[in-house]
C-alpha positions as CSV (number, residue, x, y, z in Angstrom):
1,X,-6.3,-29.9,7.4
2,X,-5.1,-28.2,10.6
3,X,-5.7,-24.4,10.9
4,X,-2.0,-23.8,11.5
5,X,-1.1,-25.7,8.3
6,X,-3.7,-23.6,6.4
7,X,-2.2,-20.4,7.8
8,X,1.3,-21.5,6.8
9,X,0.1,-22.3,3.2
10,X,-1.8,-19.0,2.8
11,X,1.1,-17.0,4.3
12,X,3.6,-18.7,2.0
13,X,1.4,-18.1,-1.0
14,X,1.0,-14.4,-0.1
15,X,4.8,-14.1,0.5
16,X,5.5,-15.5,-2.9
17,X,2.8,-13.4,-4.5
18,X,4.4,-10.2,-3.2
19,X,7.7,-11.0,-4.8
20,X,7.3,-8.6,-7.6
21,X,5.2,-5.4,-7.8
22,X,3.6,-4.7,-11.2
23,X,3.0,-1.2,-12.5
24,X,0.3,0.4,-14.5
25,X,-2.9,-1.4,-15.5
26,X,-2.0,-4.7,-13.6
27,X,-1.6,-3.0,-10.3
28,X,-5.4,-2.8,-9.6
29,X,-5.8,-6.6,-10.0
30,X,-2.6,-7.1,-8.0
31,X,-4.0,-5.1,-5.0
32,X,-7.4,-6.9,-5.2
33,X,-5.6,-10.2,-5.0
34,X,-3.5,-9.0,-2.0
35,X,-6.6,-7.9,-0.3
36,X,-8.3,-11.3,-0.8
37,X,-5.3,-13.2,0.5
38,X,-4.9,-10.9,3.5
39,X,-8.6,-11.4,4.4
40,X,-8.2,-15.2,4.2
41,X,-5.0,-14.9,6.3
42,X,-6.8,-12.7,8.8
43,X,-9.7,-15.1,9.1
44,X,-7.3,-18.0,9.9
45,X,-5.4,-15.9,12.5
46,X,-8.7,-15.0,14.2
47,X,-9.6,-18.7,14.3
48,X,-6.3,-19.5,16.0
49,X,-6.7,-16.6,18.5
50,X,-10.2,-17.9,19.4
51,X,-8.8,-21.3,20.1
52,X,-6.3,-19.7,22.5
53,X,-3.1,-20.7,20.8
54,X,0.2,-19.1,22.0
55,X,3.2,-18.4,19.8
56,X,6.1,-20.6,20.8
57,X,9.4,-19.6,19.1
58,X,10.9,-23.0,19.9
59,X,8.2,-24.7,17.7
60,X,9.5,-24.9,14.1
61,X,6.1,-24.1,12.5
62,X,5.7,-21.1,14.7
63,X,9.1,-19.8,13.9
64,X,8.5,-20.2,10.1
65,X,5.2,-18.3,10.5
66,X,6.9,-15.5,12.3
67,X,9.6,-15.3,9.6
68,X,6.9,-15.3,6.9
69,X,5.0,-12.6,8.7
70,X,8.0,-10.3,8.9
71,X,8.7,-10.9,5.2
72,X,5.1,-10.2,4.3
73,X,5.1,-7.0,6.3
74,X,8.3,-5.8,4.6
75,X,7.0,-6.6,1.1
76,X,3.7,-4.9,1.8
77,X,5.6,-1.8,2.9
78,X,7.4,-1.9,-0.5
79,X,4.0,-2.1,-2.3
80,X,2.6,0.7,-0.2
81,X,5.6,3.0,-0.9
82,X,5.3,2.2,-4.7
83,X,1.6,3.2,-4.6
84,X,2.3,6.4,-2.6
85,X,5.0,7.4,-5.1
86,X,2.7,6.9,-8.0
87,X,0.0,9.0,-6.3
88,X,2.5,11.7,-5.6
89,X,3.6,11.7,-9.2
90,X,0.0,11.9,-10.3
91,X,-0.7,14.9,-8.1
92,X,2.5,16.6,-9.4
93,X,1.4,15.9,-13.0
94,X,-2.0,17.5,-12.3
95,X,-0.4,20.5,-10.7
96,X,2.0,21.0,-13.6
97,X,-0.9,20.6,-16.2
98,X,-2.9,23.3,-14.4
99,X,0.1,25.6,-14.3
100,X,0.8,25.0,-18.0
101,X,-2.8,25.9,-19.0
102,X,-2.8,29.1,-16.9
103,X,0.8,30.1,-16.0
104,X,-0.3,33.4,-14.4
105,X,-2.9,32.0,-12.0
106,X,-0.6,32.1,-9.0
107,X,0.6,35.6,-9.7
108,X,-1.1,38.1,-7.4
109,X,0.9,41.3,-8.1
110,X,-0.9,44.6,-8.5
111,X,2.2,46.2,-10.0
112,X,1.7,49.2,-12.3
113,X,-1.9,50.1,-11.2
114,X,-2.9,53.2,-9.5
115,X,-6.1,54.9,-8.7
116,X,-6.7,58.5,-9.6
117,X,-8.9,60.2,-7.0
118,X,-9.1,63.5,-8.9
119,X,-12.2,64.4,-10.9
């Protein structure tokens, strides 16, 4: 099979895979699968670059690859934002838990204290 055909198939498979973003326990496996597919896609792109191929927007296959690439980038950004939001929520939860356990840890007021220097 031609390298361009393989790239088209891998890109289409990745684009379809990124259609929905799971949450919770399934996300780790989802990210591993994305990583594997991106590595395969990167390997194929490197092979095409080595062969000296140029992108021709007039070629139907090249235009489909460009559209898939734009779609993959957009969907990967959505996945990245989802992961960032979950990490931010986790950090906030940790901060709130520490504050709940010791609510006065951030208070640094020396109000009501004085030192008597007389003997």
